[in-house]
N, C-alpha and C positions, 0 to 999 in steps of 0.2 A: 382677864380671867373674869367669869360669872359667878365663881364660887371660891371659897378658900381652898387652894391647890393643896393635894397632899403630901407635897414636897418638903423636903427639908429646906431651912433657909440657907441662903446663899451668902459665903463668907469666903474671901481668899485667905489661905492659911497663913498662919504667922510664923516665919521661920527665923532662926537666928544660926549664924555661923560663924565662929571665931576664926581669924586667921592670923599668921605671924610667921616670921622669917628669923632665923638665928643660925649662929655656928654648931650648936647643940641641939638635940632633940629635947622638948620639953619633958618634964619629969612624970606627967600624967599621961603621955603618949600611949594607946593602948598597942598601935603597930607602928612599925619604922620600915618604910618601903626603900629597897636598895636596887637601883637599876644596874643590871649586869649585861654587858653588851658580848655579843657573841664571841667566843674564844677566848674571854677574860675571866680571872678568879673573881669570887665574891669577896667582899670588904673582910679583911681579916677580923673584925669584930663578931662576925657571924660564926667565925670557928669551922669554917666549911672550905675544902679544897675544890679547885675546880674538878678534879677527878671523883670526889664523893658527891658532888652536885650533880655531875653526869650520871653517876650510878643511880641518883634518886630520880632520874629522867630531866633534869634541868642542864641546858646547855647555853642559855641565853639568847634563844631565838624569840622572835618578837611575839608577845602575848603569853608566854610562857610565865607562870608563877609557881613558886615554891614557899611554903608558910613553913618556918622554923619555931618550934615552941620552946619555952624553956621555964623552969621553975620560978623565976623571978624576973620581973622586968618586962618590957614590951615584946610583943611578937614581932620577930625579923620577917619579912616578905622579900623574897628576890623577884624581881622582875624582869624578864627577859627584854633587853633592849635592841636586839638585832645588831645591824652594822652601825657602828659608832659614828662613822663618816655621813651616815644617812640620816643623823638627826635631826629633826624639824620640829616646829610648834606642833604641827599634826600628830607626829609620832609621840611627842611628851604628853599631848592630851590623851591619846589613847593609852599610854603606858600608867598614867595616872588612874585611869578608869580601870586598868587592870587590878591595880592594888585595891581599890575600892571594893571591886568585886571579889577580890581573893579572900578578904577577911570581913564577911557581911555583917558578923557580930559586932565588930569594933567601931566605935562612934568617933575616936578621937585619933586622927591618923598623921603621920609626919612622912616626909619624902626627903630623901638626900638628892637635892637637883644636880646633877652632873655637870660639870665644866663642858662648855661646848661652843661653838661659833655661834649659836642662837644667843641673842642679847637675854640677858638675866630678867628683864621686866616682861619680855615676851613669854620667856619659858615658865615664869611664874604665872603669869594670868592663864596659859594653856593648860599648866597642871592643874589649877584651881578649877577650871573649866570641866577637866575630864574627870576629876574625883567627885565634885560636888553633882556634875548633871548624872553621873551614874546612880549616885545615891538618891536622886529625886524621886520624892513619894508625894502622891497627891490622894488621899483618901476622904470619902464622906461617911461619916459613921465612927465607929471605934476603931483605936489603932491597931495595925496589923502587926505582923511579926518582923516587918523590915525595919532596919536599922537606919536612922537618920544620921547625916554626918553632923557632929557638932564642932569639930574643929580640924583645920588641916594647918600644919606647920611644915614649912620648907627649911632645909637644913642646907645652908650655903656658906661659902668663905666668907670671913670678916669683911673683906672688900666689896662683897656683892648684897650684903644685908640691905641697904636702904633701897638698891634697885629691885630687889624681890619684893621687899613691901610696896614699893610703887605699883609693881606689876600686880600684886595680889588686890590692890586697892581698886584698879582698873578691871580685873576679873571679876571682882565682886559686883560690880555694876552689870557686867554683861551677863554673868549667871543669873542676876535677879531678873532682867529682861527675859531670858530664855525661859526662866521657870514660870513667870508670869503667863507667858505665852501658851506653855504647857497647861497650865492651872486653867485658863480660860478655855483651851481647845478641849480640855476633858471634863468639863462640866456638862452635865445633860442639858438640853435645850429646854426642858420643863421648868429647871432651876435658873438657869441664865437666859434671860430673854432680851431682846434687843434693847428694850428700856432699862433693864438691869446693868446691861453692858453700859449704857451709857452713864449710869451712875458710878459705875467703877472708873470710867474716865473723868467724871467730873470730880471725883475724889483724889484720883492719882495725878492728874495733869498738873493742877497747881504747886503740888509738893515737888513735881520735876521741873518746874519753870516753864511748863505748856501753858498756852493759851487754849481754851477749849469751848466749844459752842455746839450745843444739841440741837438737832431740827426735828421738830415733832412732825406728825402727820400733815397738820394744817401747814406747816411751814414747807414742807415738801410738795404740798398741793401749789402753794404759792410760786413754788420756784420751777414746777412743771416737770419734776422727777417721775416721769411716768414709769420708768423701769422698775425702779423700787418700789413705787406705789402699786405698780400692777402685779409683781410678784407677792406682795402682802396682802392681796384680796382674798386669798384663801384661809387667812390666819385670823384667829381672836386677838393676837396680841399685836398691838401697834408697831410700826416700823421706826427707826431711828437713823439719822445720818449724825455722825460724829465728826466734826472738823477739828482738829488741833494744829497747832502752829507754834514751832519752836524758831525763836529769834536770838541768834548769838549775839554778845557783846562786840560792837564795832561793825563795820560794814561786812556783811556776808560774802563769802567766797563762791556763791552761787544759790540759785534756789531750785530746791528738788520738791516734788510733789510725790506721795505714796497714796496709793488707792488700794484698799484691801475688800477683798469679799467677806461679808459678816453674814452668812446664812446659818442663824443660831441653830436650825433643824431643818433639814432637807429631805421631806418625804417625795419629792418631786413632783407635788402639785397634782392635778388631774392626771399628768403622765407618772402615775405611782411607781416607784421603785418595787423590784421583785422583793417579796416577803422571806428575805433571808437575813443573815447576820449583819449585811451592809448597813440596813437600818440602825442599829445600835451604834455604829461610827459615825453617824451622820451629824452628831454633836460637834464633830470636829470641822463641819462644812463654812465654820468661821476662823478657820486658822489663820487665813491670810491677815484678817483685821486684828486677830489676837497678835501676830507677829508684829504688825505696825505699832499697836499700843505698847507692847513689850519694848520694841526697838526705841520709841520716842522717849519714854521715860528715862532712858539713859544716856540722852545725847549730851545734856547740860553737864553732867557729872564727868562725862569723857571730853568735854572741851569742843564740841563738835563747831566747825568754822562754817558751816552752810546753814543756809535758813529752810527747814524741812516742814512741809505742810502734810498732814495726812488725812484721808478722807476713809471713814469706816461705814460701809453701807450694809446696814443690818436689818434683817428680818427673817421670820420663818418662811419656809416654802410649803404650804399644805393644801391638801385637798378637802372641799367643803363646798357648800352649794354657792357661796360667793367667789369661789377660785376663779383666777384667769382660765379662759377656756383655750384650747388649742385652735387655731385659726383667727383668734382675736388680733386686732391692730392697736399697738401702743404708740403714744407719742412721748418720746424720750425729751430730755432737757436738750434745747437747742433746736428743737422742732421735728427731727427725723422722725419717720413712722417705721415701727416694726411689726411684720407679721409673726407672731408666735407659732411655731412649727411644733415645738416641744417644749413644755412647761418645767421639764427637768433640765432644760438648758437656761438656767435662771442666773447664775453668777455673772454671766456676761452682761445680762440685762441691768442688774442692779449698779455695776460698776461703770456701765457707760454713761450714766447719768453723772457719776464723779469725775469722770475723764473729761467730759465737757465742762464741767466746773472749773477743773484744774486750769483748762486751756484760756478761760475767761481771765486769768490772775497773771501778771508776770510770772513766768517760770522758765527754767533752762532745761529742764528734764523731768519726765513722769515715768513711773515705774508702778504696775500693778501687780499684786501678788494674790493668787487664788487658788484653792482646790477646784480646778476648773473642769478638766476632762478626765474621764477614765481612759482616753486614748494614750495620753501622757503617761498614765501607769503601764498600760499595755506594750508601749515603745521603750520605755526606759526603766520600769521596775519601781521598787519602792525605795531606792537609795538615791536616785539622781532625778532632778528637777528640770522640767524642760522650760528652756528661753527662747523668746523670739522678740524682735524689734525693728526699728526702722532705722536706727543709727548705730553704727560700728563702733564707735568711740564709747558709747552707753553700754552697749552689750561687753564690751571689753572691760569696762569698770566693773560690770556686775560678775562676770566670769572672774576676773581675777579676786575680787572679794570672797567669792565662792570657794575659791582654792585655799585662800588664806585660812578661813575659818572651818574648812572642810564640811560644806554643805553644798555637795557636788550639784552642778548644772551642765546641761548639755545644749548647744543650740540647734534648734530644728529650723528649717527655712521658712520663712515668711513668703511663701510662695504664692504670687498673686495670680498664678495660673488658674487657682482654685477659687478665686473671687467669684465668679459667676455663679458659684452654688449658692451664694447668698442673694442672688436676685430673687425678688418677689414679683408677681405680676400686677400685685395691688398695693404693695407698700415701697418704701424706700429700700428696704431689704428685710430678710427673716432671719431668724435667730439661730438657724442651724444649716449646717451645710448637708453633704451627702454621706454615706455610710463609712466612707475612708477619710483619712487624715482629719479627724476631728480636732485635735489640737491645733492644727494650723487654720482651720476655717474658724476655729473660735477666736485665734489671735487676730484673724483678717477682720473678724466682727468689730472687736475692740478698737483696731486700728481706725475704722471708720468714725470715731469719736475724739481722736488726739490732734485734730487739725493740724497734721504734719509737724507737732512738736517731737522732739527726741524723745522716744518712749521704747520701754522695754516691758515686756510681759514675762511673769514668772508663773509657770503651771507646777503646783506642789500637790497634786492629786494623789501621787504616790508617796510622796516623801512626808506627808503630813501624820501618817500613822505607821507604826511598825509593830509587826506581828509576834516580835521577840526581843528580848534586851540584846545589846550588842554593843560592847565598848561603852560609850557614855550616851547611847541612846537606850531608852526603857522600852518595854512592851506599853502600847497606847500612844496618844498624842505625842509627837516629838517637838512641837514648838520650832519647825524647820522655817526658816526666814529670818527669825528676829536678830539671831548673831550675825547673817550676812546683810540684813539692812543697815545694822548699826555700822558695819565696816564699810558699807558704800557710802554712808552719810558722812563718816568720818574722813573718807579720802575723795570725796565727791568735787569734781571739777566739771564747770561747763564745757559742754561740747558745741 
């Protein structure tokens, strides 16, 4: 910047959350949740029969809640669990979020964890994710009326206390990663620039056992990263490439590289976006990079056995007198030339440089994640991300992880019949296909830079932002991908 910006200083929120597991609720619990399955009666301590509960509109259907107040002691909350035989970690995560939303003024919650086929540790982690993420708050300025979650206690049998505590410890790491991704994606681009994100990584990575290296503009010039440098031309803020490496103790089970789109603010460049509300959401165009940073900070604590490398490709995409022109040709890392048909197709440009860098090192698989195309949102809406790739086994790993953490994905075809749409008469390829199948042609563009390595592309354009609070997703940036990538890394196997 050429002057002192009018923005507030950037700082990550400092949060504390106490968790515990015991056979009884703590004395300071403000509300205690009781999961009641369809057709069952509430616990005797609530003093409510099944008939009376039904008369009050509560039958145990999924998502139902009934708050029971008394003159003394904690508030009791009945939470509908649905079919007891259908209980999974996904259902438990949702049920805990319903509890958190049913009593928004209570900061200290307890939940009676039902005995089920779900392992206690997994159930405990899922319950913590649901309650804590539902209560997620990030504000810049004075505190609002939202109630933070100060503590969550799980009530379990004496024989399950240790497992529940172990699950809570793992859940805390996952929650911290997801909240970090949300914090970063929710911070306006004028406050969180590429270089400031690099500073965040430089601070957090050593604490998480990660090696970190920051590549500034001069280093990027020396590397020949023309995609990132070209998109940066219109911004007064310099670009940054952040490289992180997690190395497990002992021989790694595989080597996985993650590549994230880090467009700190996307105006579209000279292909300026329409002047509507979409501009205000473009602070989240770095959600892919945020998800990778969040995920990687949790790997050591969770005992990941794979070696994981992350590349965050960070810059603004702004219009100015120095901005990249439509029709310009850019030389990418590795030497490919790209004709720029649309400067708002910038994410694929910055990530392509990192994909090439990933192939230049020993790697078993590459996964990129990006808010890449509006076409993905048009096809799958705002709750399902698009995935494409060149390796069935790696695609299966991503889809399995997505199902476990309830960050849904759907595979679109990597249809090479559309590859000709990327042909350019004057360069190796162009950065945009035709008006249709935009998600597929974007993925085909990225595939040109992976040198045949096993690779999966995750397009989170729709899922990065939520228009309303629902279950454990809040209004605004969702941090989609952080929990998914953690699960992929923890269970990664070379294909």
